[in-house]
C-alpha positions in Angstrom: 69.7 -21.3 -73.2 69.6 -25.1 -72.5 67.5 -26.7 -69.8 70.5 -27.4 -67.5 71.5 -23.7 -67.5 67.9 -22.8 -66.7 68.0 -25.3 -63.7 71.2 -23.8 -62.4 69.8 -20.3 -62.8 66.7 -21.2 -60.9 68.8 -22.9 -58.2 70.9 -19.8 -57.8 67.8 -17.6 -57.6 66.3 -19.9 -54.9 69.5 -19.7 -52.9 69.6 -15.9 -53.1 65.9 -15.6 -52.2 66.5 -18.1 -49.4 69.3 -16.1 -47.9 67.1 -13.0 -48.0 64.4 -15.1 -46.4 66.6 -15.7 -43.3 66.0 -12.0 -42.5 62.5 -11.6 -43.9 60.1 -13.6 -41.8 57.5 -14.2 -44.6 60.0 -16.3 -46.6 61.1 -19.8 -45.6 64.8 -18.8 -45.9 66.9 -21.8 -45.1 64.4 -24.3 -46.7 64.6 -22.3 -49.9 68.4 -22.4 -49.8 68.2 -26.2 -49.4 65.8 -26.6 -52.3 68.1 -24.4 -54.5 71.1 -26.6 -53.6 69.1 -29.8 -54.2 68.0 -28.5 -57.6 71.6 -27.6 -58.5 72.8 -31.0 -57.4 70.1 -32.7 -59.4 70.9 -30.5 -62.4 74.4 -31.8 -62.2 73.2 -35.4 -62.0 74.6 -35.5 -58.4 78.1 -35.9 -59.9 79.7 -33.3 -57.6 77.2 -33.0 -54.7 76.2 -36.5 -53.6 73.9 -37.8 -50.9 76.3 -37.2 -48.0 76.6 -33.5 -48.4 72.8 -33.3 -49.2 72.0 -35.2 -46.0 74.2 -32.8 -44.0 72.4 -29.9 -45.8 69.0 -31.4 -45.0 69.9 -31.8 -41.4 71.1 -28.2 -41.2 67.8 -27.2 -42.7 65.8 -29.1 -40.0 68.1 -27.5 -37.4 67.3 -24.0 -38.7 63.5 -24.7 -38.4 64.0 -25.9 -34.8 66.1 -22.8 -34.0 63.6 -20.5 -35.5 60.8 -21.8 -33.3 62.8 -22.4 -30.2 64.6 -19.1 -30.1 61.4 -17.1 -30.3 59.6 -19.3 -27.7 62.6 -19.3 -25.3 62.9 -15.5 -25.6 59.2 -15.1 -24.8 59.1 -17.7 -22.1 62.2 -16.4 -20.4 60.3 -13.1 -19.6 57.0 -14.8 -18.8 55.1 -14.2 -22.0 51.5 -15.4 -22.3 50.1 -17.4 -25.3 48.5 -14.1 -26.5 51.9 -12.4 -26.5 53.4 -15.1 -28.7 50.4 -15.0 -31.1 50.7 -11.2 -31.1 54.3 -11.4 -32.0 53.5 -13.7 -35.0 50.7 -11.4 -36.1 53.0 -8.4 -35.6 55.6 -10.0 -37.8 53.2 -10.5 -40.6 51.7 -7.0 -40.3 55.2 -5.5 -40.0 56.1 -6.8 -43.4 53.8 -4.2 -44.9 55.8 -1.4 -43.3 59.2 -2.2 -44.7 62.4 -2.8 -42.8 61.2 -0.8 -39.7 58.0 -2.9 -39.6 60.0 -6.1 -39.7 61.8 -5.2 -36.5 59.0 -3.3 -34.7 56.1 -5.5 -35.6 56.9 -8.5 -33.4 57.6 -6.2 -30.5 54.4 -4.3 -30.8 52.4 -7.6 -31.4 53.9 -9.2 -28.2 53.2 -6.1 -26.1 49.6 -5.8 -27.4 49.1 -9.5 -26.7 50.3 -9.1 -23.1 48.1 -6.0 -22.6 45.1 -7.9 -24.0 46.0 -10.7 -21.6 45.6 -8.2 -18.8 49.2 -7.6 -17.9 50.7 -4.2 -16.9 52.6 -2.0 -19.3 56.0 -2.6 -17.8 55.7 -6.4 -17.9 54.2 -6.2 -21.4 57.2 -4.1 -22.5 59.7 -6.7 -21.0 57.8 -9.5 -22.8 58.0 -7.5 -26.1 61.7 -7.0 -25.7 62.3 -10.7 -24.7 60.3 -11.9 -27.7 62.1 -9.5 -30.1 65.5 -10.7 -28.7 64.5 -14.3 -29.3 63.6 -13.5 -32.9 66.9 -11.7 -33.3 68.9 -14.6 -31.9 67.0 -17.0 -34.1 67.7 -14.8 -37.2 71.4 -14.6 -36.5 71.5 -18.5 -36.2 69.6 -18.9 -39.4 71.9 -16.6 -41.3 74.9 -18.5 -39.9 73.4 -21.8 -40.9 72.5 -20.5 -44.4 76.1 -19.4 -45.0 77.5 -22.6 -43.5 75.3 -24.6 -45.9 76.6 -22.4 -48.8 80.1 -23.2 -47.7 79.5 -26.9 -47.4 77.8 -26.9 -50.8 80.7 -25.1 -52.5 83.2 -27.4 -50.9 81.2 -30.5 -52.2 80.9 -28.9 -55.6 84.6 -28.2 -56.1 86.4 -30.8 -54.0 
């Protein structure tokens, strides 16, 4: 196997892991997709994918990071979440990873609810904050998945046209 094939294989692996990372909160999904595409463009000496598509892909990556942060924060703020609820949602996300697919979805909710309860809020309000935070994470994830596939489409267009 020559070195260029190794680079393309690594690039494809980074893109696949990145796409998985758009759903798994522990992985920086869209940035990994971008790094994989940048590596593939570099391996091809930027002959097919030049600076314009890479600039667009980079901007889409930055947008995904903004969406990730803003969607969760807006979901939490919309229902009146405290700072402890947001921290709880982040901790719940990390802890949830150890409990598989169910933990990934339940962890942020439980963390936000516990954060609100520690803050001294009532159970009903805490549950609404948990749902709002979870919905924000869900909306952010859907946007990140859409951006990752839009990036993939742009990259393929630049590669073949």
